[in-house]
C-alpha positions as CSV (number, residue, x, y, z in Angstrom):
1,M,100.1,107.9,102.6
2,R,100.0,110.2,99.3
3,R,101.4,109.4,96.0
4,K,104.3,111.6,94.7
5,T,103.1,113.1,91.5
6,F,105.6,114.1,88.5
7,S,103.2,115.5,86.6
8,E,104.9,119.2,86.9
9,M,108.2,118.1,86.1
10,N,109.4,119.2,82.9
11,C,110.4,115.8,81.6
12,S,108.5,112.9,79.5
13,I,109.8,110.2,81.6
14,A,108.6,111.4,84.3
15,R,105.2,112.2,83.1
16,A,105.0,108.8,81.8
17,L,106.4,107.3,85.4
18,D,103.4,109.3,86.7
19,Q,101.1,107.1,85.0
20,I,102.9,103.4,85.0
21,G,105.7,104.0,87.1
22,E,104.7,101.6,89.9
23,W,106.0,98.2,89.3
24,W,102.6,96.3,89.7
25,S,101.0,98.2,86.9
26,L,103.7,97.2,84.6
27,L,103.2,93.8,85.9
28,I,99.7,94.2,85.4
29,I,100.2,95.5,81.8
30,R,102.5,92.8,81.1
31,E,99.4,89.9,82.3
32,C,97.0,91.9,79.8
33,T,99.7,90.7,77.0
34,F,99.3,87.5,78.4
35,G,95.6,87.6,77.5
36,T,94.6,88.0,81.1
37,T,91.4,89.8,81.6
38,R,89.9,89.4,85.0
39,F,90.6,90.5,88.2
40,D,90.7,87.0,90.0
41,Q,93.0,85.9,87.0
42,F,95.3,88.9,87.6
43,Q,95.6,88.3,91.6
44,E,96.0,84.3,91.1
45,R,99.1,85.3,88.5
46,L,100.7,88.2,90.1
47,G,100.0,87.1,94.3
48,I,99.0,90.6,94.6
49,A,96.5,92.0,97.5
50,R,93.0,92.4,96.3
51,N,93.1,96.2,97.6
52,I,96.6,96.9,95.5
53,L,94.8,95.4,92.4
54,A,92.0,97.0,92.7
55,S,93.9,100.3,93.0
56,R,96.3,99.8,90.7
57,L,93.5,98.6,88.0
58,K,91.8,101.7,88.8
59,R,94.5,104.0,88.1
60,L,95.0,102.2,84.3
61,V,91.7,102.9,84.0
62,E,91.7,106.4,84.8
63,V,94.9,107.2,82.7
64,G,93.2,105.1,79.8
65,I,95.8,102.2,79.7
66,L,93.1,99.7,80.4
67,E,89.7,99.8,80.0
68,R,86.7,97.9,81.2
69,V,84.9,95.3,78.9
70,A,81.5,93.8,79.8
71,P,81.3,90.7,81.2
72,G,81.2,87.5,79.2
73,D,78.8,84.7,79.2
74,G,78.5,83.3,82.7
75,E,80.8,85.8,84.3
76,R,79.6,88.2,86.7
77,A,82.3,91.1,86.9
78,P,83.8,93.0,84.2
79,G,86.9,92.5,82.9
80,Y,90.1,94.6,81.5
81,R,92.0,94.9,78.4
82,L,94.7,97.3,76.9
83,T,93.6,100.0,74.9
84,R,95.6,101.6,72.3
85,K,97.6,103.3,74.4
86,G,98.3,100.1,76.6
87,E,99.4,98.2,73.6
88,E,101.8,101.1,72.9
89,L,103.8,100.0,75.6
90,F,104.6,96.7,74.4
91,P,108.0,98.1,73.3
92,V,108.7,99.1,76.7
93,L,107.7,95.5,78.0
94,V,110.1,94.1,75.5
95,A,112.7,96.5,76.5
96,L,112.6,95.8,80.1
97,L,112.8,91.9,79.3
98,Q,115.7,92.1,77.3
99,W,117.4,94.1,79.9
100,G,116.0,91.7,82.7
101,D,117.4,88.8,80.3
102,K,120.8,90.7,80.3
103,W,121.2,92.0,83.7
104,G,119.1,90.3,86.0
105,K,120.3,87.7,88.3
106,A,118.3,84.9,87.3
107,E,119.4,81.2,88.6
108,K,118.2,80.1,85.2
109,D,117.6,80.9,81.5
110,P,115.4,83.3,80.2
111,P,111.7,81.5,80.8
112,L,110.3,83.5,77.6
113,K,111.5,84.0,73.9
114,L,109.7,86.3,71.8
115,V,109.7,85.7,68.1
116,E,107.6,87.5,65.0
117,H,104.7,85.5,64.6
118,A,105.1,85.7,60.7
119,S,108.4,84.8,60.6
120,G,109.2,82.8,63.3
121,K,112.5,84.4,64.1
122,A,113.5,85.7,67.5
123,L,113.1,89.3,67.9
124,G,116.3,91.7,67.6
125,P,117.3,94.2,70.5
126,V,114.8,96.9,71.3
127,G,116.0,100.2,71.2
128,P,116.7,103.5,69.3
129,T,118.0,102.7,65.8
130,S,119.8,105.4,63.5
131,A,118.0,106.4,59.9
132,T,120.0,103.3,58.6
133,G,118.6,100.6,61.0
134,R,121.7,100.6,63.4
135,L,121.3,100.0,67.4
136,L,122.0,103.4,69.1
137,G,123.4,103.5,72.6
138,M,123.3,106.8,74.9
139,R,126.7,107.8,73.6
140,D,125.5,107.8,69.7
141,V,122.6,110.3,70.6
142,R,122.6,113.9,71.1
143,F,120.1,115.1,73.2
144,E,118.3,118.5,72.0
145,P,115.7,120.8,73.5
146,G,112.4,120.2,72.2
147,P,109.6,122.7,71.7
148,G,108.6,122.3,75.2
149,A,112.1,122.8,76.8
150,S,112.4,125.3,79.7
151,P,115.6,127.1,80.2
152,S,116.5,124.8,82.9
153,T,115.7,122.2,80.5
154,R,118.5,123.4,77.9
155,T,120.8,124.0,80.4
156,V,120.7,120.1,81.5
157,L,121.0,118.9,78.0
158,A,123.8,121.5,77.0
159,A,125.6,120.2,80.4
160,R,124.4,116.5,79.3
161,N,126.0,116.6,76.1
162,R,129.3,117.9,77.3
163,A,129.4,115.5,79.6
164,V,128.4,112.6,77.7
165,L,129.9,113.5,74.4
166,G,132.5,115.9,75.1
167,L,130.8,118.7,72.9
168,E,131.9,122.0,73.9
169,P,129.3,124.8,74.9
170,E,129.4,126.7,71.5
171,A,129.0,123.9,69.4
172,D,125.9,122.5,71.4
173,D,124.4,126.3,71.6
174,A,124.8,126.8,67.9
175,R,122.9,123.1,67.2
176,A,120.0,124.4,69.2
177,R,119.5,127.4,67.5
178,A,119.5,125.7,64.3
């Protein structure tokens, strides 16, 4: 079965999902943040089939999220570690963790608490913030066309702003031209 690609969509989220959208991929990336580097460690910790793990690791290396590293002393096979591109997914993982803690149907309390190493204080909520540092929700943000916006993207964004923010088409068009 061929994997669907989103690379032609004029959407940054779709292009990101094209690289990391399979659930095993994010769990592999999570394992890397726990210090997992070896194929057998990934397999043991995730309970993933070998062929699926091999395929996901290969894809994550192809798109530059992971890199292969030389075997350490006494090891036969190379390992894996996050690249800078992969490390920059950390806020995505934190946002998913916080969302899962709040909305997941856990029978128990969260199994993990994130704290800043230097201060020992718990991390605050992850999300977009205003220039003053206030956490913003989706109803606090206007979507504007970027330099790569197509005419259909402009139409979608204007409709979104009208539906979510109650903006009049004229006001939205004036902002887009500014």
